[in-house]
Each structure stands twice: as C-alpha cells, then as structure tokens.
PDB file of N, CA, C and O in Angstrom, chain B, residues numbered from 101:
ATOM      1  N   UNK B 101      44.061  16.038  -2.312  1.00  0.00           N
ATOM      2  CA  UNK B 101      45.090  15.175  -2.844  1.00  0.00           C
ATOM      3  C   UNK B 101      45.004  13.830  -2.150  1.00  0.00           C
ATOM      4  O   UNK B 101      44.821  13.756  -0.935  1.00  0.00           O
ATOM      5  N   UNK B 102      45.136  12.775  -2.923  1.00  0.00           N
ATOM      6  CA  UNK B 102      45.019  11.430  -2.368  1.00  0.00           C
ATOM      7  C   UNK B 102      46.279  10.623  -2.635  1.00  0.00           C
ATOM      8  O   UNK B 102      46.986  10.847  -3.617  1.00  0.00           O
ATOM      9  N   UNK B 103      46.543   9.685  -1.744  1.00  0.00           N
ATOM     10  CA  UNK B 103      47.690   8.784  -1.890  1.00  0.00           C
ATOM     11  C   UNK B 103      47.430   7.733  -2.959  1.00  0.00           C
ATOM     12  O   UNK B 103      48.335   7.321  -3.684  1.00  0.00           O
ATOM     13  N   UNK B 104      46.174   7.307  -3.041  1.00  0.00           N
ATOM     14  CA  UNK B 104      45.797   6.234  -3.949  1.00  0.00           C
ATOM     15  C   UNK B 104      44.457   6.575  -4.571  1.00  0.00           C
ATOM     16  O   UNK B 104      43.478   6.795  -3.859  1.00  0.00           O
ATOM     17  N   UNK B 105      44.405   6.620  -5.886  1.00  0.00           N
ATOM     18  CA  UNK B 105      43.154   7.002  -6.559  1.00  0.00           C
ATOM     19  C   UNK B 105      42.030   5.990  -6.343  1.00  0.00           C
ATOM     20  O   UNK B 105      40.855   6.357  -6.339  1.00  0.00           O
ATOM     21  N   UNK B 106      42.383   4.737  -6.167  1.00  0.00           N
ATOM     22  CA  UNK B 106      41.347   3.712  -5.973  1.00  0.00           C
ATOM     23  C   UNK B 106      40.744   3.776  -4.580  1.00  0.00           C
ATOM     24  O   UNK B 106      39.523   3.743  -4.422  1.00  0.00           O
ATOM     25  N   UNK B 107      41.602   3.869  -3.569  1.00  0.00           N
ATOM     26  CA  UNK B 107      41.100   3.882  -2.195  1.00  0.00           C
ATOM     27  C   UNK B 107      40.686   5.275  -1.746  1.00  0.00           C
ATOM     28  O   UNK B 107      39.954   5.424  -0.767  1.00  0.00           O
ATOM     29  N   UNK B 108      41.154   6.298  -2.462  1.00  0.00           N
ATOM     30  CA  UNK B 108      40.871   7.708  -2.131  1.00  0.00           C
ATOM     31  C   UNK B 108      41.418   8.120  -0.766  1.00  0.00           C
ATOM     32  O   UNK B 108      40.910   9.062  -0.158  1.00  0.00           O
ATOM     33  N   UNK B 109      42.446   7.427  -0.280  1.00  0.00           N
ATOM     34  CA  UNK B 109      43.060   7.792   1.001  1.00  0.00           C
ATOM     35  C   UNK B 109      43.753   9.141   0.853  1.00  0.00           C
ATOM     36  O   UNK B 109      44.635   9.286   0.007  1.00  0.00           O
ATOM     37  N   UNK B 110      43.375  10.126   1.657  1.00  0.00           N
ATOM     38  CA  UNK B 110      43.967  11.461   1.523  1.00  0.00           C
ATOM     39  C   UNK B 110      45.395  11.514   2.062  1.00  0.00           C
ATOM     40  O   UNK B 110      45.784  10.710   2.909  1.00  0.00           O
ATOM     41  N   UNK B 111      46.170  12.481   1.554  1.00  0.00           N
ATOM     42  CA  UNK B 111      47.521  12.693   2.078  1.00  0.00           C
ATOM     43  C   UNK B 111      47.479  13.149   3.524  1.00  0.00           C
ATOM     44  O   UNK B 111      48.389  12.854   4.299  1.00  0.00           O
ATOM     45  N   UNK B 112      46.437  13.862   3.887  1.00  0.00           N
ATOM     46  CA  UNK B 112      46.255  14.302   5.275  1.00  0.00           C
ATOM     47  C   UNK B 112      44.772  14.135   5.604  1.00  0.00           C
ATOM     48  O   UNK B 112      43.925  14.643   4.869  1.00  0.00           O
ATOM     49  N   UNK B 113      44.442  13.446   6.677  1.00  0.00           N
ATOM     50  CA  UNK B 113      43.044  13.233   7.018  1.00  0.00           C
ATOM     51  C   UNK B 113      42.366  14.506   7.517  1.00  0.00           C
ATOM     52  O   UNK B 113      43.034  15.467   7.897  1.00  0.00           O
ATOM     53  N   UNK B 114      41.054  14.502   7.513  1.00  0.00           N
ATOM     54  CA  UNK B 114      40.278  15.609   8.060  1.00  0.00           C
ATOM     55  C   UNK B 114      40.703  15.833   9.504  1.00  0.00           C
ATOM     56  O   UNK B 114      40.859  14.877  10.264  1.00  0.00           O
ATOM     57  N   UNK B 115      40.889  17.080   9.882  1.00  0.00           N
ATOM     58  CA  UNK B 115      41.344  17.448  11.223  1.00  0.00           C
ATOM     59  C   UNK B 115      42.705  16.840  11.555  1.00  0.00           C
ATOM     60  O   UNK B 115      42.947  16.407  12.681  1.00  0.00           O
ATOM     61  N   UNK B 116      43.582  16.816  10.563  1.00  0.00           N
ATOM     62  CA  UNK B 116      44.905  16.212  10.729  1.00  0.00           C
ATOM     63  C   UNK B 116      45.696  16.903  11.834  1.00  0.00           C
ATOM     64  O   UNK B 116      45.625  18.119  12.015  1.00  0.00           O
ATOM     65  N   UNK B 117      46.441  16.102  12.553  1.00  0.00           N
ATOM     66  CA  UNK B 117      47.360  16.612  13.569  1.00  0.00           C
ATOM     67  C   UNK B 117      48.593  17.160  12.841  1.00  0.00           C
ATOM     68  O   UNK B 117      48.837  16.799  11.689  1.00  0.00           O
ATOM     69  N   UNK B 118      49.365  18.018  13.492  1.00  0.00           N
ATOM     70  CA  UNK B 118      50.530  18.624  12.818  1.00  0.00           C
ATOM     71  C   UNK B 118      51.475  17.607  12.166  1.00  0.00           C
ATOM     72  O   UNK B 118      51.973  17.851  11.067  1.00  0.00           O
ATOM     73  N   UNK B 119      51.726  16.485  12.820  1.00  0.00           N
ATOM     74  CA  UNK B 119      52.644  15.500  12.241  1.00  0.00           C
ATOM     75  C   UNK B 119      52.056  14.815  11.007  1.00  0.00           C
ATOM     76  O   UNK B 119      52.803  14.259  10.202  1.00  0.00           O
ATOM     77  N   UNK B 120      50.737  14.844  10.845  1.00  0.00           N
ATOM     78  CA  UNK B 120      50.085  14.254   9.678  1.00  0.00           C
ATOM     79  C   UNK B 120      50.054  15.227   8.497  1.00  0.00           C
ATOM     80  O   UNK B 120      49.656  14.856   7.393  1.00  0.00           O
ATOM     81  N   UNK B 121      50.472  16.465   8.732  1.00  0.00           N
ATOM     82  CA  UNK B 121      50.439  17.494   7.693  1.00  0.00           C
ATOM     83  C   UNK B 121      51.800  17.719   7.032  1.00  0.00           C
ATOM     84  O   UNK B 121      51.950  18.657   6.249  1.00  0.00           O
ATOM     85  N   UNK B 122      52.776  16.891   7.326  1.00  0.00           N
ATOM     86  CA  UNK B 122      54.139  17.112   6.842  1.00  0.00           C
ATOM     87  C   UNK B 122      54.203  17.286   5.322  1.00  0.00           C
ATOM     88  O   UNK B 122      54.788  18.255   4.839  1.00  0.00           O
ATOM     89  N   UNK B 123      53.619  16.378   4.580  1.00  0.00           N
ATOM     90  CA  UNK B 123      53.684  16.448   3.122  1.00  0.00           C
ATOM     91  C   UNK B 123      52.928  17.670   2.603  1.00  0.00           C
ATOM     92  O   UNK B 123      53.431  18.391   1.742  1.00  0.00           O
ATOM     93  N   UNK B 124      51.744  17.899   3.114  1.00  0.00           N
ATOM     94  CA  UNK B 124      50.953  19.038   2.644  1.00  0.00           C
ATOM     95  C   UNK B 124      51.627  20.360   3.014  1.00  0.00           C
ATOM     96  O   UNK B 124      51.505  21.344   2.284  1.00  0.00           O
ATOM     97  N   UNK B 125      52.333  20.387   4.135  1.00  0.00           N
ATOM     98  CA  UNK B 125      53.084  21.590   4.499  1.00  0.00           C
ATOM     99  C   UNK B 125      54.214  21.846   3.505  1.00  0.00           C
ATOM    100  O   UNK B 125      54.519  22.997   3.193  1.00  0.00           O
ATOM    101  N   UNK B 126      54.833  20.782   3.009  1.00  0.00           N
ATOM    102  CA  UNK B 126      55.878  20.929   1.994  1.00  0.00           C
ATOM    103  C   UNK B 126      55.291  21.487   0.698  1.00  0.00           C
ATOM    104  O   UNK B 126      55.886  22.358   0.064  1.00  0.00           O
ATOM    105  N   UNK B 127      54.124  20.978   0.312  1.00  0.00           N
ATOM    106  CA  UNK B 127      53.447  21.477  -0.891  1.00  0.00           C
ATOM    107  C   UNK B 127      53.110  22.958  -0.710  1.00  0.00           C
ATOM    108  O   UNK B 127      53.352  23.766  -1.606  1.00  0.00           O
ATOM    109  N   UNK B 128      52.555  23.308   0.442  1.00  0.00           N
ATOM    110  CA  UNK B 128      52.194  24.700   0.722  1.00  0.00           C
ATOM    111  C   UNK B 128      53.420  25.605   0.689  1.00  0.00           C
ATOM    112  O   UNK B 128      53.360  26.711   0.152  1.00  0.00           O
ATOM    113  N   UNK B 129      54.519  25.146   1.254  1.00  0.00           N
ATOM    114  CA  UNK B 129      55.748  25.942   1.270  1.00  0.00           C
ATOM    115  C   UNK B 129      56.278  26.164  -0.145  1.00  0.00           C
ATOM    116  O   UNK B 129      56.744  27.256  -0.469  1.00  0.00           O
ATOM    117  N   UNK B 130      56.210  25.148  -0.975  1.00  0.00           N
ATOM    118  CA  UNK B 130      56.677  25.269  -2.362  1.00  0.00           C
ATOM    119  C   UNK B 130      55.817  26.271  -3.128  1.00  0.00           C
ATOM    120  O   UNK B 130      56.339  27.093  -3.881  1.00  0.00           O
ATOM    121  N   UNK B 131      54.498  26.203  -2.936  1.00  0.00           N
ATOM    122  CA  UNK B 131      53.598  27.164  -3.587  1.00  0.00           C
ATOM    123  C   UNK B 131      53.976  28.587  -3.180  1.00  0.00           C
ATOM    124  O   UNK B 131      54.059  29.482  -4.021  1.00  0.00           O
ATOM    125  N   UNK B 132      54.198  28.780  -1.903  1.00  0.00           N
ATOM    126  CA  UNK B 132      54.558  30.119  -1.406  1.00  0.00           C
ATOM    127  C   UNK B 132      55.923  30.546  -1.936  1.00  0.00           C
ATOM    128  O   UNK B 132      56.102  31.698  -2.333  1.00  0.00           O
ATOM    129  N   UNK B 133      56.886  29.625  -1.945  1.00  0.00           N
ATOM    130  CA  UNK B 133      58.227  29.937  -2.462  1.00  0.00           C
ATOM    131  C   UNK B 133      58.180  30.378  -3.926  1.00  0.00           C
ATOM    132  O   UNK B 133      58.985  31.201  -4.361  1.00  0.00           O
ATOM    133  N   UNK B 134      57.231  29.821  -4.677  1.00  0.00           N
ATOM    134  CA  UNK B 134      57.103  30.167  -6.093  1.00  0.00           C
ATOM    135  C   UNK B 134      56.282  31.439  -6.310  1.00  0.00           C
ATOM    136  O   UNK B 134      56.061  31.850  -7.449  1.00  0.00           O
ATOM    137  N   UNK B 135      55.828  32.061  -5.215  1.00  0.00           N
ATOM    138  CA  UNK B 135      55.194  33.365  -5.318  1.00  0.00           C
ATOM    139  C   UNK B 135      53.684  33.405  -5.320  1.00  0.00           C
ATOM    140  O   UNK B 135      53.096  34.414  -5.709  1.00  0.00           O
ATOM    141  N   UNK B 136      53.040  32.331  -4.896  1.00  0.00           N
ATOM    142  CA  UNK B 136      51.578  32.307  -4.889  1.00  0.00           C
ATOM    143  C   UNK B 136      51.083  32.093  -3.461  1.00  0.00           C
ATOM    144  O   UNK B 136      51.657  31.309  -2.705  1.00  0.00           O
ATOM    145  N   UNK B 137      50.030  32.788  -3.107  1.00  0.00           N
ATOM    146  CA  UNK B 137      49.454  32.647  -1.770  1.00  0.00           C
ATOM    147  C   UNK B 137      48.138  31.894  -1.868  1.00  0.00           C
ATOM    148  O   UNK B 137      47.220  32.315  -2.571  1.00  0.00           O
ATOM    149  N   UNK B 138      48.054  30.778  -1.158  1.00  0.00           N
ATOM    150  CA  UNK B 138      46.861  29.936  -1.144  1.00  0.00           C
ATOM    151  C   UNK B 138      46.589  29.521   0.297  1.00  0.00           C
ATOM    152  O   UNK B 138      47.314  29.885   1.223  1.00  0.00           O
ATOM    153  N   UNK B 139      45.539  28.763   0.449  1.00  0.00           N
ATOM    154  CA  UNK B 139      45.258  28.128   1.734  1.00  0.00           C
ATOM    155  C   UNK B 139      45.356  26.627   1.500  1.00  0.00           C
ATOM    156  O   UNK B 139      44.694  26.083   0.616  1.00  0.00           O
ATOM    157  N   UNK B 140      46.180  25.969   2.290  1.00  0.00           N
ATOM    158  CA  UNK B 140      46.288  24.510   2.235  1.00  0.00           C
ATOM    159  C   UNK B 140      45.717  24.000   3.541  1.00  0.00           C
ATOM    160  O   UNK B 140      46.223  24.308   4.619  1.00  0.00           O
ATOM    161  N   UNK B 141      44.670  23.224   3.432  1.00  0.00           N
ATOM    162  CA  UNK B 141      43.980  22.692   4.611  1.00  0.00           C
ATOM    163  C   UNK B 141      43.770  21.207   4.398  1.00  0.00           C
ATOM    164  O   UNK B 141      43.142  20.793   3.424  1.00  0.00           O
ATOM    165  N   UNK B 142      44.298  20.408   5.312  1.00  0.00           N
ATOM    166  CA  UNK B 142      44.236  18.955   5.220  1.00  0.00           C
ATOM    167  C   UNK B 142      44.803  18.501   3.878  1.00  0.00           C
ATOM    168  O   UNK B 142      45.982  18.737   3.618  1.00  0.00           O
ATOM    169  N   UNK B 143      44.026  17.869   3.028  1.00  0.00           N
ATOM    170  CA  UNK B 143      44.552  17.379   1.755  1.00  0.00           C
ATOM    171  C   UNK B 143      44.099  18.241   0.577  1.00  0.00           C
ATOM    172  O   UNK B 143      44.089  17.777  -0.563  1.00  0.00           O
ATOM    173  N   UNK B 144      43.724  19.493   0.848  1.00  0.00           N
ATOM    174  CA  UNK B 144      43.188  20.359  -0.201  1.00  0.00           C
ATOM    175  C   UNK B 144      43.999  21.643  -0.341  1.00  0.00           C
ATOM    176  O   UNK B 144      44.549  22.169   0.626  1.00  0.00           O
ATOM    177  N   UNK B 145      44.052  22.128  -1.579  1.00  0.00           N
ATOM    178  CA  UNK B 145      44.668  23.416  -1.880  1.00  0.00           C
ATOM    179  C   UNK B 145      43.542  24.322  -2.375  1.00  0.00           C
ATOM    180  O   UNK B 145      42.911  24.031  -3.391  1.00  0.00           O
ATOM    181  N   UNK B 146      43.293  25.405  -1.666  1.00  0.00           N
ATOM    182  CA  UNK B 146      42.236  26.340  -2.024  1.00  0.00           C
ATOM    183  C   UNK B 146      42.836  27.556  -2.707  1.00  0.00           C
ATOM    184  O   UNK B 146      43.846  28.095  -2.254  1.00  0.00           O
ATOM    185  N   UNK B 147      42.221  27.983  -3.788  1.00  0.00           N
ATOM    186  CA  UNK B 147      42.627  29.202  -4.466  1.00  0.00           C
ATOM    187  C   UNK B 147      41.401  30.090  -4.649  1.00  0.00           C
ATOM    188  O   UNK B 147      40.292  29.595  -4.845  1.00  0.00           O
ATOM    189  N   UNK B 148      41.603  31.374  -4.586  1.00  0.00           N
ATOM    190  CA  UNK B 148      40.507  32.329  -4.762  1.00  0.00           C
ATOM    191  C   UNK B 148      41.041  33.545  -5.516  1.00  0.00           C
ATOM    192  O   UNK B 148      41.318  34.581  -4.912  1.00  0.00           O
ATOM    193  N   UNK B 149      41.185  33.416  -6.833  1.00  0.00           N
ATOM    194  CA  UNK B 149      41.714  34.545  -7.597  1.00  0.00           C
ATOM    195  C   UNK B 149      40.700  35.693  -7.638  1.00  0.00           C
ATOM    196  O   UNK B 149      39.494  35.467  -7.535  1.00  0.00           O
ATOM    197  N   UNK B 150      41.195  36.915  -7.787  1.00  0.00           N
ATOM    198  CA  UNK B 150      40.278  38.048  -7.885  1.00  0.00           C
ATOM    199  C   UNK B 150      39.494  37.998  -9.196  1.00  0.00           C
ATOM    200  O   UNK B 150      39.917  37.349 -10.153  1.00  0.00           O
ATOM    201  N   UNK B 151      38.379  38.667  -9.236  1.00  0.00           N
ATOM    202  CA  UNK B 151      37.551  38.667 -10.437  1.00  0.00           C
ATOM    203  C   UNK B 151      38.233  39.351 -11.624  1.00  0.00           C
ATOM    204  O   UNK B 151      37.842  39.133 -12.770  1.00  0.00           O
ATOM    205  N   UNK B 152      39.239  40.167 -11.360  1.00  0.00           N
ATOM    206  CA  UNK B 152      39.945  40.868 -12.438  1.00  0.00           C
ATOM    207  C   UNK B 152      41.180  40.101 -12.921  1.00  0.00           C
ATOM    208  O   UNK B 152      42.019  40.671 -13.618  1.00  0.00           O
ATOM    209  N   UNK B 153      41.302  38.839 -12.567  1.00  0.00           N
ATOM    210  CA  UNK B 153      42.468  38.048 -12.946  1.00  0.00           C
ATOM    211  C   UNK B 153      42.508  37.871 -14.465  1.00  0.00           C
ATOM    212  O   UNK B 153      41.473  37.755 -15.121  1.00  0.00           O
ATOM    213  N   UNK B 154      43.725  37.853 -15.004  1.00  0.00           N
ATOM    214  CA  UNK B 154      43.888  37.663 -16.449  1.00  0.00           C
ATOM    215  C   UNK B 154      44.179  36.201 -16.759  1.00  0.00           C
ATOM    216  O   UNK B 154      44.526  35.419 -15.874  1.00  0.00           O
ATOM    217  N   UNK B 155      44.032  35.849 -18.021  1.00  0.00           N
ATOM    218  CA  UNK B 155      44.314  34.483 -18.439  1.00  0.00           C
ATOM    219  C   UNK B 155      45.770  34.127 -18.154  1.00  0.00           C
ATOM    220  O   UNK B 155      46.058  33.018 -17.704  1.00  0.00           O
ATOM    221  N   UNK B 156      46.675  35.041 -18.408  1.00  0.00           N
ATOM    222  CA  UNK B 156      48.096  34.742 -18.164  1.00  0.00           C
ATOM    223  C   UNK B 156      48.372  34.543 -16.670  1.00  0.00           C
ATOM    224  O   UNK B 156      49.221  33.729 -16.307  1.00  0.00           O
ATOM    225  N   UNK B 157      47.669  35.273 -15.804  1.00  0.00           N
ATOM    226  CA  UNK B 157      47.835  35.084 -14.360  1.00  0.00           C
ATOM    227  C   UNK B 157      47.277  33.735 -13.918  1.00  0.00           C
ATOM    228  O   UNK B 157      47.850  33.075 -13.052  1.00  0.00           O
ATOM    229  N   UNK B 158      46.160  33.329 -14.512  1.00  0.00           N
ATOM    230  CA  UNK B 158      45.609  31.994 -14.220  1.00  0.00           C
ATOM    231  C   UNK B 158      46.598  30.921 -14.656  1.00  0.00           C
ATOM    232  O   UNK B 158      46.867  29.976 -13.913  1.00  0.00           O
ATOM    233  N   UNK B 159      47.135  31.067 -15.855  1.00  0.00           N
ATOM    234  CA  UNK B 159      48.120  30.100 -16.358  1.00  0.00           C
ATOM    235  C   UNK B 159      49.337  30.031 -15.443  1.00  0.00           C
ATOM    236  O   UNK B 159      49.840  28.945 -15.153  1.00  0.00           O
ATOM    237  N   UNK B 160      49.808  31.185 -14.990  1.00  0.00           N
ATOM    238  CA  UNK B 160      50.952  31.224 -14.085  1.00  0.00           C
ATOM    239  C   UNK B 160      50.626  30.517 -12.763  1.00  0.00           C
ATOM    240  O   UNK B 160      51.441  29.751 -12.248  1.00  0.00           O
ATOM    241  N   UNK B 161      49.446  30.773 -12.226  1.00  0.00           N
ATOM    242  CA  UNK B 161      49.029  30.128 -10.977  1.00  0.00           C
ATOM    243  C   UNK B 161      48.932  28.622 -11.117  1.00  0.00           C
ATOM    244  O   UNK B 161      49.373  27.879 -10.240  1.00  0.00           O
ATOM    245  N   UNK B 162      48.353  28.173 -12.224  1.00  0.00           N
ATOM    246  CA  UNK B 162      48.238  26.723 -12.446  1.00  0.00           C
ATOM    247  C   UNK B 162      49.607  26.075 -12.609  1.00  0.00           C
ATOM    248  O   UNK B 162      49.817  24.945 -12.170  1.00  0.00           O
ATOM    249  N   UNK B 163      50.528  26.780 -13.233  1.00  0.00           N
ATOM    250  CA  UNK B 163      51.899  26.264 -13.382  1.00  0.00           C
ATOM    251  C   UNK B 163      52.573  26.145 -12.019  1.00  0.00           C
ATOM    252  O   UNK B 163      53.276  25.168 -11.759  1.00  0.00           O
ATOM    253  N   UNK B 164      52.369  27.119 -11.159  1.00  0.00           N
ATOM    254  CA  UNK B 164      52.932  27.073  -9.805  1.00  0.00           C
ATOM    255  C   UNK B 164      52.367  25.886  -9.033  1.00  0.00           C
ATOM    256  O   UNK B 164      53.112  25.153  -8.382  1.00  0.00           O
ATOM    257  N   UNK B 165      51.061  25.698  -9.105  1.00  0.00           N
ATOM    258  CA  UNK B 165      50.436  24.568  -8.406  1.00  0.00           C
ATOM    259  C   UNK B 165      50.945  23.248  -8.976  1.00  0.00           C
ATOM    260  O   UNK B 165      51.267  22.326  -8.227  1.00  0.00           O
ATOM    261  N   UNK B 166      51.015  23.161 -10.294  1.00  0.00           N
ATOM    262  CA  UNK B 166      51.497  21.937 -10.942  1.00  0.00           C
ATOM    263  C   UNK B 166      52.924  21.610 -10.502  1.00  0.00           C
ATOM    264  O   UNK B 166      53.237  20.456 -10.210  1.00  0.00           O
ATOM    265  N   UNK B 167      53.772  22.610 -10.455  1.00  0.00           N
ATOM    266  CA  UNK B 167      55.162  22.411 -10.023  1.00  0.00           C
ATOM    267  C   UNK B 167      55.208  21.945  -8.564  1.00  0.00           C
ATOM    268  O   UNK B 167      55.992  21.063  -8.212  1.00  0.00           O
ATOM    269  N   UNK B 168      54.379  22.530  -7.739  1.00  0.00           N
ATOM    270  CA  UNK B 168      54.353  22.182  -6.312  1.00  0.00           C
ATOM    271  C   UNK B 168      53.824  20.774  -6.069  1.00  0.00           C
ATOM    272  O   UNK B 168      54.254  20.097  -5.135  1.00  0.00           O
ATOM    273  N   UNK B 169      52.902  20.341  -6.900  1.00  0.00           N
ATOM    274  CA  UNK B 169      52.329  19.006  -6.729  1.00  0.00           C
ATOM    275  C   UNK B 169      53.311  17.892  -7.071  1.00  0.00           C
ATOM    276  O   UNK B 169      53.053  16.724  -6.780  1.00  0.00           O
ATOM    277  N   UNK B 170      54.425  18.244  -7.681  1.00  0.00           N
ATOM    278  CA  UNK B 170      55.457  17.242  -7.954  1.00  0.00           C
ATOM    279  C   UNK B 170      55.991  16.648  -6.659  1.00  0.00           C
ATOM    280  O   UNK B 170      56.477  15.517  -6.647  1.00  0.00           O
ATOM    281  N   UNK B 171      55.904  17.406  -5.565  1.00  0.00           N
ATOM    282  CA  UNK B 171      56.305  16.894  -4.253  1.00  0.00           C
ATOM    283  C   UNK B 171      55.402  15.736  -3.856  1.00  0.00           C
ATOM    284  O   UNK B 171      55.880  14.705  -3.382  1.00  0.00           O
ATOM    285  N   UNK B 172      54.101  15.905  -4.048  1.00  0.00           N
ATOM    286  CA  UNK B 172      53.149  14.842  -3.716  1.00  0.00           C
ATOM    287  C   UNK B 172      53.307  13.659  -4.673  1.00  0.00           C
ATOM    288  O   UNK B 172      53.225  12.502  -4.260  1.00  0.00           O
ATOM    289  N   UNK B 173      53.538  13.962  -5.967  1.00  0.00           N
ATOM    290  CA  UNK B 173      53.745  12.888  -6.956  1.00  0.00           C
ATOM    291  C   UNK B 173      54.919  12.007  -6.568  1.00  0.00           C
ATOM    292  O   UNK B 173      54.850  10.783  -6.680  1.00  0.00           O
ATOM    293  N   UNK B 174      56.001  12.634  -6.110  1.00  0.00           N
ATOM    294  CA  UNK B 174      57.191  11.878  -5.717  1.00  0.00           C
ATOM    295  C   UNK B 174      56.888  10.964  -4.546  1.00  0.00           C
ATOM    296  O   UNK B 174      57.421   9.857  -4.470  1.00  0.00           O
ATOM    297  N   UNK B 175      56.034  11.411  -3.627  1.00  0.00           N
ATOM    298  CA  UNK B 175      55.660  10.601  -2.470  1.00  0.00           C
ATOM    299  C   UNK B 175      54.844   9.389  -2.891  1.00  0.00           C
ATOM    300  O   UNK B 175      55.013   8.306  -2.332  1.00  0.00           O
ATOM    301  N   UNK B 176      53.972   9.554  -3.857  1.00  0.00           N
ATOM    302  CA  UNK B 176      53.135   8.449  -4.336  1.00  0.00           C
ATOM    303  C   UNK B 176      53.984   7.398  -5.030  1.00  0.00           C
ATOM    304  O   UNK B 176      53.700   6.205  -4.926  1.00  0.00           O
ATOM    305  N   UNK B 177      55.006   7.820  -5.727  1.00  0.00           N
ATOM    306  CA  UNK B 177      55.839   6.895  -6.495  1.00  0.00           C
ATOM    307  C   UNK B 177      56.804   6.101  -5.634  1.00  0.00           C
ATOM    308  O   UNK B 177      57.449   5.182  -6.137  1.00  0.00           O
ATOM    309  N   UNK B 178      56.926   6.424  -4.351  1.00  0.00           N
ATOM    310  CA  UNK B 178      57.827   5.677  -3.459  1.00  0.00           C
ATOM    311  C   UNK B 178      57.368   4.263  -3.246  1.00  0.00           C
ATOM    312  O   UNK B 178      58.016   3.506  -2.523  1.00  0.00           O
TER     313      UNK B 178
END
C-alpha cells in the first residue's frame, strides 16, 4: 500500500519501526475483526488461501480486504 501512487511512498517502510506501523496495524486489526487471518508486513497484506477454497470464500475474503483498506483510503484523503 502506498501513500501516493506517483511517488510510490509506502504507508510503512521496509523494516518499519513499531511507531511507523500504526496505520498498517489498524488495517490488520480490521481484517482480523472481520474474521479473516492474514499476514500484514510493512506496507503489504499477504493472503494464502487453501487450494480447496471456493469462489464464494474468495469473494468474501476480497470484500473483507476491501472494507479494511478504507482505513488507508481515509488516510490518503487527509
């Protein structure tokens, strides 16, 4: 995730310190609150669905991620 599409400045830099992860931690918490388990590292959200995942489960997961990314969208619009 980036703050600015032109400059590609990430929301959290590589090897971010805890205080630099505040926004990404909020995104990760929202994803978890909505019932999905992922790995959020620096400015990336990693997902690894099982090979037996259904289309409806993929759709549900993408909806959860989309809802959670609204936190980052709000930060960009400030």
